[in-house]
N, C-alpha and C positions, 0 to 999 in steps of 0.2 A: 710220212709219219714214222714214229719209232718202230711201230709194228711192221710197217712195210719194209723199213730198212733192215730190221732183224730177219724178216722172212727172206728178203733178197739175199742177204749175206749168208744165211744158212743154206739156201739152195745152191749158191755159188760155191761155198766151201765144199759142199757135198759133191758137186760136179768136179771140182779140182782134185779132190781126194780120189774119187773113183776113176779119174783120168790116169792115175798111176797104178791102178789095180788091174789085174788080168782076169778076165772071165771068159775068154774065147776057148773054143774047143781045139783039140789036136787036129793037124800038126802045127797050126799057127800059134797055139799057146806057147810052145817051146821057143818059137821065133821071138815072140814078145818077151818071154822070160829072160832070154840071153841078152837082149837089148837092155832090159831093165837092170840086170845083174852086172853088166859090163864085161861079159865074157867074150872078148874080141875074137879069140880063135874060133869059138862056136858061131859067133855072128858071121864070120867070114865063110863058114861052111854052110850055114843055113840061109843067109840073106843073099839075094841076087837082084838083078835089075827088074825081074818080073814080080817079085813079092816085096820089094823094099817099101812100097806104099800100101801094103796090106792093112786092113782095118780090123780092130778087135770088135767084130760085129755083135758078139754076145755082151759086150760092155758098152762103152760110150763112143765106140768107133775111133778110138785112139790109134795112131800109127806107131810103127817102131820108133820113129823119131820123137814122138811124144814121150814114150817111156824112157828112152836114153837121155833126153834132155832133162826130164823131171828128176832123174837120179844122178845127174851130173857126170854121165859117162862120156867124157870128152873124146876119147879115141873111137868109141862106137859112133858117136855123133858125126865125127869127121868121115868115118867109113861109110855111113849111111848116106851122107851128102854126096860122097864121091860116086855112089851108085845111082844117084838121081832122086834121093828122098825129097819130097815136096816140102820146102821150108815153111810154107804158109798153110799147110794142111790143117783143117779145122775139125775138132771132134764135135760131139753132139752139143756141147756147151758153148761152142764157138771159139774154144781156146786153140791157139796155135802152139807149137812146141816152145816158142819163146816165153809164153805165159808160164808154162810149167817150170822152165829153167829159172825164171825171175822169182817165182813164188818160193822156190826152195834155195835161192841164193847162190846159184852156180854161175858166178861171173865169167869164168873162162868160157863156158859153154855159151853163155849169152853173147859174148864177143864173136864167137865162131858163127852163130846163127845170124847175127846182124851183118857180119861181113859176107855171108852167103845170100843176103837179100831179105832177111826177115823184116817185117814192118814193125818198127818200134812203137807205132801208134795203133796197132791192130786192136780192134774191140771185140770182146766176146759177146755172148747173148745178153749180158748185163751191162754192156758198155765199159767193162773194165779193160784198161790197157796194161801192157807189161809193167809200166811205171806205177800204176795203182798197186799191182802185186808187190813190187819191190818196196815201195814206200810203206805200205801197210804192214809189211813184215820186217821193217827196219834193215833191209839189205842194202847197206850204204854203198858198197862197191858196185853193186848192180845198178843202183840209181845213177851213179856217176857214168858208168858205161852207156846206159840208155840215153842220158842227157847228151853225151858226146856224139851219139848217133842220131840226134834229132828228135828224141822223145818230147812230146808236148805236155808240160805239167798242168796245163789249163783245161784239159779234156775232162768232162764230167761224166760220171757213170749214170746208171739208171736212177740212182738215188740223188743225183745232182752233186755228187762229191767229186772233187778233184784229188789227184794224188797227194797234194799238200794237205787237204782236209783229213786224209787218212794217216798222215805221217806223225810219228812221235817227235820229240824234241830234236833228236839227233838226225833223223832222216830229213826233218824240216831244214836243218842247217845245210844239207846237201842241195835240196830243192831250191833254196833261196840264194845259193852261191856263197854262203857264209862258212867257208871251210877252205883248207889248203889242200887242193886236189891231189897233188903228187904225194904229199905226206900221208894223206888218208889212204890212198891206194897202196902205198908201201906198207903201212901199218896193217891194213886189211889182209894183204897177201902174207904177211909174217905172222898173222894171228895174234897181234899185240892189242888185245881188247882194251886195256887201260889207256894205252896211248891213243887208240882210235877214238874212244869216248872223249878224251881230253881235247883232241883236235876238232871234234864235232860239237863241242860246247859252244852255243851261239855267242857271237861276239856282241859286245855292248856298244856297237857303233853302227851307223848306217852303211850298208854295203850296196853294191850294184851287181845285178846278175850279169852273166856273160853277154846278154843282149842289150845291156845298157839301162834296163829298167831298174827302178828302186826295188830292193828286195825286203825292205823293212817298212 
């Protein structure tokens, strides 16, 4: 029902938001803060192989990688992974760092996490996948990266919604294959919003997705 859907969405958004907030006590609080703020020099001083997978126990049990990924701190993410950060670590909401990076549109970090073995179809406690996150927030370039790494657009969340159900017109173009991939990625990287939207305007012809299925 609409009530159930709204309730689920509210709970989930609250979980995702708090996953990027710090409420742990010292000295771990500083560790999480430098990962969130992207202070690589401080990260190198504070984070080691023993505490790289520490949890924000006063919050939602987020890891340093959750914070760095959610704020798009590419260099910090790479350093944490080099120290043995668990790429599939789940917080209290069942979110892995990839969910955070996708929700906030950090395509470069998304690519790094996926190449390190993050599951593109990981489901949180509400059965949201990273693709649900990217599609619902219109993160076009993130959607493309996820699809290139095997994200399944047909997975349904607890409300029975697929990423396509949550997508707006432009994100839908990406999910149905109705776009020029390389041009979209180039426009996204260059921050050319007008060109990006023009490229993602749905085509008035039948197209086929990359797996050969009709997409219209």
